[in-house]
C-alpha positions in Angstrom: 100.5 157.6 85.9 103.9 156.0 85.6 105.2 157.9 88.6 102.2 156.6 90.6 102.9 153.1 89.6 106.6 153.4 90.4 105.9 154.9 93.9 103.3 152.1 94.5 105.9 149.5 93.7 108.4 151.1 96.0 105.9 151.2 98.9 105.1 147.5 98.2 108.8 146.6 98.3 109.4 148.6 101.5 106.5 146.9 103.2 108.2 143.5 102.9 110.2 142.7 106.0 113.9 142.9 105.5 114.5 139.3 106.5 112.3 138.1 103.7 114.0 140.5 101.3 117.4 139.0 102.3 116.3 135.4 102.1 114.5 135.9 98.8 117.6 137.7 97.4 119.9 134.9 98.4 117.7 132.2 96.9 117.5 134.2 93.6 121.3 134.6 93.7 121.8 130.9 93.9 119.6 130.3 90.9 121.6 132.9 88.9 124.9 131.4 89.8 123.7 127.8 89.1 122.9 128.9 85.5 126.3 130.6 85.4 128.0 127.2 86.0 126.2 125.8 82.9 126.9 128.7 80.5 130.5 129.0 81.6 131.1 125.3 80.8 129.4 125.9 77.5 131.7 128.8 76.7 134.8 126.8 77.5 133.5 123.9 75.4 133.1 126.4 72.5 136.7 127.4 72.8 136.3 130.8 74.5 139.6 132.0 76.0 139.8 131.7 79.8 141.4 135.1 79.9 139.2 136.9 77.4 136.0 135.6 78.9 136.4 137.4 82.3 137.6 140.6 80.5 134.3 140.9 78.6 132.3 139.7 81.6 133.6 142.5 83.8 133.3 145.1 81.1 129.6 144.4 80.9 129.3 144.3 84.7 131.1 147.6 85.1 129.0 149.4 82.4 125.8 148.0 84.0 126.6 149.1 87.5 128.3 152.4 86.9 125.2 154.6 86.1 123.3 153.1 89.1 126.2 153.7 91.4 126.8 157.3 90.2 123.2 158.5 90.4 121.7 156.5 93.3 124.6 157.0 95.7 125.7 160.5 94.8 124.8 161.9 98.2 125.9 159.0 100.4 129.2 158.2 98.7 132.2 159.3 100.8 135.0 161.2 99.3 137.5 158.8 97.5 141.0 158.6 99.0 144.1 156.7 98.2 143.4 154.3 101.1 140.0 153.5 99.7 141.5 152.9 96.2 144.0 150.5 97.6 141.3 148.6 99.5 139.2 148.4 96.3 142.2 147.2 94.4 142.8 144.4 97.0 139.1 143.4 96.9 139.3 143.1 93.1 142.5 141.1 93.3 141.0 138.6 95.7 137.3 138.7 94.7 137.6 139.0 90.9 141.0 138.2 89.5 141.9 135.3 91.8 138.3 134.2 92.3 137.2 134.1 88.6 140.6 133.0 87.3 140.9 130.0 89.6 137.2 129.1 88.9 137.6 129.0 85.1 140.8 127.0 85.4 139.1 124.5 87.7 135.9 124.3 85.7 137.9 123.6 82.6 139.4 120.5 84.2 136.3 119.2 86.1 132.6 119.8 85.6 129.8 122.3 86.6 128.4 119.9 89.2 131.8 119.3 90.8 132.7 123.0 90.7 129.4 123.8 92.5 129.9 121.0 95.0 133.4 122.0 96.1 132.2 125.6 96.6 130.3 124.3 99.6 133.5 124.6 101.6 133.1 128.4 101.4 130.9 128.6 104.6 133.5 126.7 106.7 136.4 128.7 105.2 134.5 131.9 105.9 133.9 131.0 109.5 137.6 130.1 109.9 138.8 133.4 108.3 136.3 135.5 110.3 137.5 133.8 113.5 141.2 134.3 112.7 140.6 138.0 111.9 138.5 138.2 115.1 135.5 139.5 113.2 133.5 136.6 114.7 133.8 134.7 117.9 131.6 131.7 118.2 130.3 131.0 121.7 130.1 127.2 121.9 128.8 127.5 125.5 125.6 129.1 124.2 122.9 127.6 122.0 123.1 130.2 119.2 126.8 129.6 118.7 126.3 125.8 118.7 123.4 126.1 116.3 125.4 128.2 113.8 128.4 125.8 113.9 126.1 122.7 113.6 124.1 124.3 110.8 127.2 125.0 108.7 128.3 121.4 109.2 124.9 120.2 108.1 125.0 122.4 105.0 128.4 121.2 103.9 127.6 117.6 104.7 124.3 117.8 102.8 125.9 119.2 99.7 128.8 116.7 99.9 126.3 113.8 100.1 124.6 115.0 96.9 127.9 114.8 95.0 129.7 111.9 96.7 126.9 109.4 97.5 124.5 108.4 94.7 122.6 105.5 96.1 119.7 103.9 94.2 118.0 105.9 91.4 114.9 107.8 92.5 114.1 109.5 89.2 115.3 108.8 85.7 114.5 111.0 82.6 113.4 109.7 79.3 115.9 107.4 77.6 116.6 109.6 74.5 117.4 112.6 76.8 119.5 110.4 79.0 121.4 108.9 76.0 122.2 112.4 74.7 123.4 113.6 78.1 125.7 110.5 78.4 127.3 111.2 75.1 127.9 114.8 75.9 129.4 113.8 79.3 131.8 111.3 77.7 133.0 113.9 75.2 133.6 116.4 78.0 135.8 114.0 80.0 138.6 114.0 77.4 141.8 115.9 78.3 140.9 116.7 81.9 143.2 116.8 84.9 140.8 116.4 87.8 143.6 116.7 90.5 144.8 120.0 89.1 141.2 121.1 88.7 140.6 120.4 92.4 143.6 122.5 93.3 142.3 125.4 91.2 138.8 125.2 92.7 140.2 125.2 96.2 142.1 128.4 95.4 138.8 129.7 94.0 137.0 128.9 97.3 139.8 130.5 99.4 139.6 133.7 97.3 135.8 133.8 97.5 135.8 133.4 101.3 138.5 136.1 101.7 136.4 138.4 99.5 133.3 137.9 101.7 135.2 138.6 104.9 137.2 141.6 103.6 134.1 143.4 102.3 132.6 143.7 105.8 135.0 146.3 107.2 135.3 148.1 103.9 131.5 148.6 103.8 131.5 150.0 107.3 133.9 152.8 106.2 132.5 153.2 102.7 128.8 152.5 103.0 128.0 152.9 99.3 127.3 149.3 98.1 127.0 149.9 94.4 130.0 152.2 94.3 132.1 149.6 96.1 131.0 147.0 93.5 131.7 149.3 90.6 135.2 150.1 91.8 135.8 146.4 92.4 134.7 145.5 88.9 136.8 148.3 87.4 140.0 147.3 89.1 139.3 143.6 88.4 138.8 144.5 84.7 142.2 146.3 84.6 143.9 143.4 86.3 142.4 140.8 83.9 143.1 143.0 80.9 146.7 143.4 81.8 147.1 139.7 82.2 145.2 138.9 79.0 147.2 141.4 76.9 150.5 139.7 78.0 149.4 136.1 77.9 146.7 135.9 75.2 148.5 136.8 71.9 145.9 135.3 69.5 143.9 138.1 68.0 141.1 135.7 67.1 140.5 134.9 70.7 139.1 138.4 71.2 136.5 138.0 68.4 133.1 136.4 68.9 132.6 133.4 66.7 128.9 132.7 67.3 125.8 134.0 68.9 126.1 131.3 71.6 129.4 132.8 72.7 127.9 136.2 72.9 125.0 134.8 75.1 127.4 133.1 77.5 129.5 136.3 78.0 126.4 138.5 78.3 124.8 136.2 80.9 128.1 136.1 82.9 128.4 139.9 82.8 124.8 140.8 83.5 123.7 138.1 85.8 126.8 136.6 87.5 128.8 139.8 87.8 126.5 142.8 87.5 123.2 141.8 89.2 124.7 139.1 91.4 127.6 141.3 92.7 125.1 144.1 93.6 122.7 141.7 95.3 125.5 139.9 97.2 127.2 143.0 98.4 123.8 144.3 99.7 123.2 141.0 101.5 126.7 141.2 103.0 126.1 144.7 104.3 122.7 143.7 105.8 123.3 140.1 106.9 127.1 139.7 107.1 129.5 137.5 105.2 128.6 134.3 107.1 124.9 134.8 106.3 125.7 135.0 102.6 128.2 132.1 102.6 125.8 129.7 104.4 123.4 129.8 101.4 126.1 128.5 99.1 125.1 124.8 99.5 121.7 125.6 98.1 123.4 126.2 94.8 124.5 122.6 94.4 120.9 121.5 94.8 119.8 123.9 92.1 122.6 122.8 89.8 121.5 119.2 90.3 118.0 120.1 89.3 119.1 122.1 86.3 121.4 119.3 85.2 118.6 116.8 85.4 116.2 119.0 83.3 118.7 120.2 80.8 121.2 117.4 80.5 119.2 114.4 81.5 121.0 113.6 84.8 119.3 111.2 87.2 118.1 111.8 90.8 119.6 109.5 93.4 118.8 108.8 97.0 121.9 110.6 98.0 120.5 113.8 96.4 117.3 113.6 98.4 119.2 113.0 101.7 121.6 115.9 100.9 118.7 118.2 100.2 117.2 117.4 103.6 120.5 118.1 105.3 120.9 121.4 103.6 117.4 122.5 104.7 118.1 121.5 108.3 121.5 123.2 108.2 120.0 126.5 106.9 117.3 126.4 109.6 119.9 125.8 112.3 122.1 128.7 111.2 119.3 131.2 110.7 117.7 130.1 114.0 121.1 130.6 115.7 121.3 134.1 114.2 117.8 134.9 115.5 118.7 133.7 119.0 121.9 135.8 118.9 119.9 138.9 118.1 117.7 138.1 121.2 120.7 137.9 123.4 122.0 141.2 122.1 118.6 142.8 122.5 118.4 141.6 126.1 121.8 143.0 126.8 120.9 146.4 125.5 117.7 146.3 127.5 119.5 145.6 130.7 122.0 148.5 130.1 119.2 150.9 129.2 117.2 149.9 132.3 120.0 150.8 134.7 121.1 149.1 137.9 117.6 149.1 139.5 116.6 146.5 136.9 119.8 144.6 136.9 118.2 141.6 138.7 116.2 140.8 135.5 119.1 139.4 133.6 122.9 140.1 134.1 124.4 141.7 131.1 127.3 139.3 131.1 124.9 136.4 130.3 123.6 138.2 127.2 127.0 139.0 125.7 126.8 138.5 121.9 128.9 135.8 120.3 130.4 138.3 117.9 133.2 140.5 119.0 132.5 142.7 116.0 128.9 141.8 115.0 128.6 140.9 111.4 124.9 141.8 111.5 124.5 145.6 111.4 121.9 147.2 113.7 119.7 147.8 110.7 119.1 144.0 110.4 116.7 143.9 113.2 114.5 141.0 111.9 117.3 138.6 110.7 
């Protein structure tokens, strides 16, 4: 009976078009990361060490991912080589050690909303890195290339408006909730160096973008998504552990002081590292690094909503305008990707038809805007 229900669930999931699976996964990912901003700030406020926190986080993530990677990818996992191990070590250094380290240092000096807002530079940085590495070549002489560039600009602009421009108040919570939130915010302001926090968060964004771009070629050679994630978590754990053992000499820093501290670390490990890493690497494999990065501005909108509900923050006109810009930007980018797929499909059709049908459309007019397409052939509906 259980087997029947399980097979029925698998058939139902497989019947969902892959493009809907990708978009749904990316939206869920942004909600998970938005909650992570809140619990991470709570952990730092409770005095959790910025070096011990990522160690425990990655231990949980590694233990969560390891059995799935071992059993589900036993047949499709290529043989491990020294070259692969070096690539996984580099991915961990960029995507875990530098990424998480810079983030916690920046968050400790700023705020969850600001940290989420500055992450909206990730799509632009990813585009730039992909272009420099010649992974992606944007064709500005074609509508799909213009749409992707314009969409990314809209997304970044919309998320920036949410943070930098308040405008008149559109919604205000009940006075008691607002008063409590204001007192918490005032207490959190003490001892912060916002300039230094910005520098750390910029380093975090550079590391994140580099991780997104570097994963694409690795996954082509080692197409076992969960295994790549597990290896990355393992090496990231070793790197953080080595740093923490040298720098963090206080034994009490390694001991949980309350159930709230345990919750923040478990959430970070299970949701932000374990589940989110697996979902993100699957989306990168199916949709490419730019597709994943362009969803980043949505996170700022989710954080704003969460902050309003949990901390009593107000909604301003700037937030509404920014949300509209984000939606427009996402539509432009996804529409550009759809048009690019049409160009690539037309090019393949002309080649398959042979010279007798070459008058339908010259292949040179249908050249994809990607020198090395970030969208694998399996992503036919994206």
